[in-house]
N, C-alpha and C positions, 0 to 999 in steps of 0.2 A: 368370837362373835362375827368379826368381819369376814373370816373364812367361810362361815356358814352362809352369809348373805351372798358371797360371790358364787357359791355352788348353786344356789337357788336361781340367780340371775342367768347363769349359763344354761340351766335346764329349761328356762323359759325362752331364751333367744334361739336355741338350736332348732326347734320346730318351726319357728317363724322364718328362718333362713331357708329351710327346705320348702316351705309353701311358696315363698317368693320366687324361688328358682323354677317352679313348675314341676309337673310330674316327670319322673325320670324313667327313660325307656330301659329295656334290658341291656342295650349296648349303646355306646357313643358312636353313632354312624356319621362319617364325614359327609359334607355336602355333595362332593362329586360322586360318591357311591350312591347317594339317594337319587341324584339326577340320572345316573345310568339305569338304575332300577326303574325309574319312571319312564325313561325312553324305551326300555325294553318292553314295558307294558303296552306303550302306544304302538310299537312296531308289531308286537304280537297281535294286537287288535286289528291293525291294518291288514296283516297277513290273513287273519281269519276272514276279514271282509272280502278280500280278493278271492279267497278260496270259495266263499259262498257264491260270489258273482259268477265264477268259472263254472261251478256246479250247476247253477241256474241256466247258464248259456248252453251247457252240454245237454241238459234236459230238454230245453226248448228248441235247440238248433239255431239260436240267434247268434249273430256276429257281435264282437265287442263294440262298445259304443264309439270308439275312435276309428273303427273301420280297419284296424290293423290286426293281422294274425299274431298270436303270441310268438315271441322270439324263441328260436331253438336254443337248447342248452349247449349243444355241441355244434359249432359251425365249421368243423374241420372238413376239408374236401378230400375226395378219394380219386383225384385225377390220376389216371394212369400215364406213365412216361416210358418210352422205349429206351432200353439200356444199350450201352456200347458206344464206341466212338463214331461209327459210320452213321451217315444221315439216313434215317429210315424212309421207306417209300410211304407216301401219304395216301390213305384210302380215298380221300376226297379229291385227289388230283385228277384233272381231266386227261383224256388221251389213253394211250395204250397201257400206261402203268397203273391205271386205276384198279383197285381191288387186290393189290399185292398183300395188304395187311400191314399193321403198324410195326410189327417186330421183324419185318423182312427188309434187309439192307440191299440196295440195288446200285450196281455200277453199270451205267448204260452209255452206249454211244448215241450219236444223233439219229434222228429219223431220216431215212433215205428213201428215194423213189427213183425208179428207172423210167426211161421214155416209154417202155412197153406197158407200164401200168402196175408194176410191183412196188409195194411200199413195205418197209421193214425197219425194226429197231431191235437191237440185240443187247442183252444184259447178262451180267453175272450176278446171281442172287445168293444171299447168305441168310441163314436163319439158325440161330443157335450154333451148333457145331457142324452144320451141313452147308454145302455149297453146290450150286448147279447153274446151268446156263439155260436161258430161254430167249426165243426170238418171237416177236410179235409181227404179224404180217397182214397184208391185204392184197389179194390177187385180182386185178381188174383186167387181166390180159384176155380173158375169155377162154383160156386153156388150162388144163391141169398141169401143175409144175411139180418138180421135186426139189427138196431142200435137204442140205446136209449141215447139221449144227455141230460144232466142235468146241468143247471146253478144254482149255489148256491150263494146266496147273504147274506148280513148282516142280523142278526136277524132270521136266519133259513129259510128265504124265498127261495123257489126252483121253477124252471120252467123246465118242461120236454118236449122233442120233440121226437116222434118215426118216424124213417125214414127207408125206404126200400133201401138196397144197391144192385144195379144191379151187375150182374156177368160179365159184358163186359170188365173188366180190364181197365176202363177209370177213370181218376181222377174225383172225385165228392165231394160234400159238403152237410152237414146237419147243420141247424142252428135253434136256438130258436127264438121266437118272441122278438122284442126289447122292453125293458122296461125302465122307467125313472130311472136313477142312484140314488141309495139311499146310502148316506155315501161315504166312501172311495172306489175308484175303485179297489184298491189293495186287498180289502176284498172279491172280487168275485173270485170264482173258477168254473171250468167246468170239467165234466167227460163224456166221450163217451164210451159205451160198445157195442162191435160188437159180435153177436152170430149167430150160425146157426139156420135156421128156421125149426120148427117142421113140420113133414108131416101131423100130425093130424089137422083136420079142427077146432076142439074145443080147440086146444092148445093155451096157452097165447102167445102173440107176444113177441119174444125175449126169450122164455123159453128154447131154445136149448142150447147146449154147448157154453160157452163164448170163443171166439177166441182171443179177444184183448180188453184191457182196456187202454184208452188213456186219460190223464189229462192235464190241463193247467199249472201245475207246477210239479216239480220233485217228490213231495211226492205222488201225485195222479196218476202219470204215472207209473203204476206197471206192465204193460204188461199183461200177462195172470194171 
């Protein structure tokens, strides 16, 4: 009899315990998981709001309320840098060397001037696997001059170029043909000689009095 009473009491108490605990969900969800889900819902809603405002600004052509343009996703720069150990010539540099290009390395002597009015600066230029000589000049003598530009490389190799220098007092340049660089670039030197032209038709070009000698380094830049 007492066993029967205990079974009846247990059957009555179990539904009451379930009702006191509240309705059970499909899973027992930890508090931190519920918080993350709630945060995700808020973030998604905020993103939707920003997307709607951006679309409205695009339709109307209006600027953002804070006056700032949207930040770029990729802020990497694409600055170009000249390769190699030699110091490249600067395109923005003033004077005779302006306009050489960022990838051209220049080894130049000083700017020289003669009392007669000849100004010159001579350089050895290198770009990639090529090397050549160039002399920049200005002729204020009022007479046409002749110039001989010589590039001297390793092993005694030389290249010469004969140029006519006009008397118009405008900046000019004379350069040798480009050749494949042989050995160290620093072993190349260049010399330009400016001379008055002889009146005789059978005179050798450049055989008049030398007015200026300009080299690509201090030792060869001897002036007259």
